[in-house]
N, C-alpha and C positions, 0 to 999 in steps of 0.2 A: 631205830632212827631211818634207817632204810623202808620201813616197814610205813612208819607215821606218813611221809615223803609219798609213798605209792597212795597213800589212801588221799592226802590232800590231793594228790594230781587227779586222780579217780574223780573228787568230787568237785574240783574246778571244771572239768573237761565235760561232764557231765551237766553242770550249768551253762557252762556257754553251748551247749545244742540244747538245751530246755530254753534259752533266752532265742535260740536260733530258729526254735519250732515255732515258738509265741508270735516271732517277728512276723514269721511268714504264712501263718495259719489264716485262713479264709475268713475267721471269725473276729478277725483286725482290724479289717476292710469293709466293712458294710457302709460304712458312712459317706465313706468317698461313693461308692454305687447308689446308696440313696439319695444320696443331693443329683446325682446325675437323673438316676429315673425320675426324681422330681419334677425336676428341669423339664425332663421332654415331656411329663405329664402335663406338667401346667400349659405349656406351651400349644397342645392339641387341646388341651379344653380353650383353652386362648380363643386359638383359629375357630375350633368349634363353635363357642359363643358369640363369634363376630357374624360369621354367616349362618344362615337359618338355611338349608338344605332343599328346597321345593319338589325336585323330584332325582333320584340316585340310581335310576333303574330300576326297584323293587316293589317301591310302594305310589298307591295312588292318591293317603290318605290326605293329604297338603289342598285336594282341589274338589270340585265340586259344579255340578253346572248353573248357569247364568240365573237366579231366583229358585233355585231348587237343593233339597236338602242333599240328591244323592246325584252321581252319577253315569251318563249315558253308557249302554256297553261298547257303541262305536270308539270311545277312546278307553285304550287299552296300553298293555305292557307288551310291548315286540322287541324279543332281542336286545334287550335291555332301554330301549328307545319310549316315550311320549307319545302315541302315534295315534291320532285320527284315522281311524282304517276306512272308514267309507261315510259319506253323504248320512245325515242325519242326529249325530253326536252331539250340535249344540255348541252355542260358547260355552266355555267354562270357565271358574274363576279361583282364586285362590280363597283358602275359607277365610285365613284371616284379612287385615286390612294394612295399608303400610302410606307413609307421608311423607316423608323423605328415605330414601333406599339408594341402594347400587345394588343392580338387577344383572348376573351373566348366564346365558345357555349358548346350548349349541341347537342350531338346526338345519333343517334340509326340507325342501319343496319336488313336490313330483311335477313332473312337467309340464307346462300351462298350469302350475298351481299358484295360488293365492290364497296366502293367511295374514294374521296379524295380530299382535303384542300391544296390550291397553293396559293404562295404568289409571289409579282414580277412580276407579268405575263404580260407581252407584248402584243402589239397587232399590229407588224409589217406584211406589207405585205406578209413577206417570213415567216411567225411563222403561221403552220395550227391548232394549237392546243395549251391547256391554258398548256401544259407538255413539250413544245417544248423552253420554258424559265422559266416559272416559279417552284422551288423547291416542293414537295409532302411530307407532313403529310398523312400518310395510312391512309384511315380509312377500314375496314374490318372487317368479321365475320369468326375468327381467328378457328373457328372449321370444317366450314363446305366449306370453299371456295377454288380451288385450291390451289390458290396465297401463301397459306400458308404456304406450303411447302419449300418456300424459305424465309431463314435466314433474309432477308431484307425487304420484300413485307409482313410484317403484322402490324394491328394495332399500328399505334403509331411510326412505322421507318420513316425513311425518306428515304423515298420509292426507291430503288434499287440500293441506296448509303451505308446506316446504321440502323443497325437492335437496337431495343429497348436495354436500358442495364436490363430492367425488365417488363417482360407483366403484365398490371395493368387491360387491358378491360375487360370491360363486357359480357355476352354474346348477339347474335344476338336478338333483340329486347328489350333492355335493354337500361338504357338512360347511356352514358356515357359522362365526360363534360372534353375538349378538353383547352389548352389553348396555344397558339403561340406564342413566342416574338422572334422576329428582332431586333437588336440593333446595329449597327456600327459594320454589318456583322456578327455579333454572334447571332447566333438561335440556340433557347431551345425550346423543346417538349414537353411537359405536357401532362398526362394523369389519369383521376380522382385523381388529388390532387401529383402526383408524377413526378418530371424530368426523363424522359426518357431516352433521347436523345441530344444530343449539341455538335456542330461544329461549324465550322466559313468557311465563305463564301470565298471562293479564299485561303484560305489556304493551305498547298504541301496536308495536308490528303485529304482535300475534292480534291483537284486536282487529287491528286491518286487515290481515288473511283470514281471521273468523269469516267477519262480513261477506267474503267474498268466496266462501268455501259451501260445502253441503251441509255445515252444522249449525250453520248462522241460524237456524229456527230451533234452535234446541238451548233453550236458557241454562244449562246447567253443566255443558258441555266445556271440559275444562276446568273449569269452577269450583270442582268439588273438594281439594286441597287436600282429600285422603281417602282411600278406597280399595278396592281388591283391584287385583293383578289380574287379565285375564287374557286368552288364549280364541282364538276365533275358529271357527268350522265356518268356510266358505264354501263347502261342498269337494275340496280338493285334501286327498292325502299327504299330511305332513308330521315330519317328525320332531321328538325333540330330545335333549336329552341334558345333563349335568347344570339341575335348574337350580342356581343359588342366590339369595338374596342377603344384603348389609341393612341392615337400619342406620338411619347418617344423622 
């Protein structure tokens, strides 16, 4: 009888130990781990799909010169930045075109420097440069460049059309963060976290400003409705980084 009892006890203890090993085994937990990994992966994929990276510090494949299939060597990657190293690089455009979008980028300008960010840039045979069609978000050293004397030629301005409501630009050599939003003709300029300009393409206020600007003689200015993003070679060294865009 004692022998039978000892056999039963040994079997029972072994059975409990087996259950414990099974319940603690990593092989019984993959479902929860897989779910967590899947959620993380899906969130990352959504973020990637939402924003298109135009420059990540390692490739210039998204860009080419205006009316060209190549990119001039004066535009280079320099310590992770997209840099116009010297005059002669020419204005550059994205290979793709955009209609409604949210664009974010960092930039800094050299002392006394001038550059620009353009949108809805067309490449018709009748257009000689990016500013014959694309409205400009001005990039400037407000402290030293002569253009700063004009109230609508300063950093963040809708160039030659509308001045910023508040100056938030940082000095030459320091990084600024720009956001440009275009949605159903309504445009917002953001600079270092603050909205500084807003307007509506084709509105009466827009037409009035256009008639008094240097663009009045260019019939396609601000009217393309869709086009390339452009960065300007104005002869001064300028740096860009973290350029990304989201279609709206």
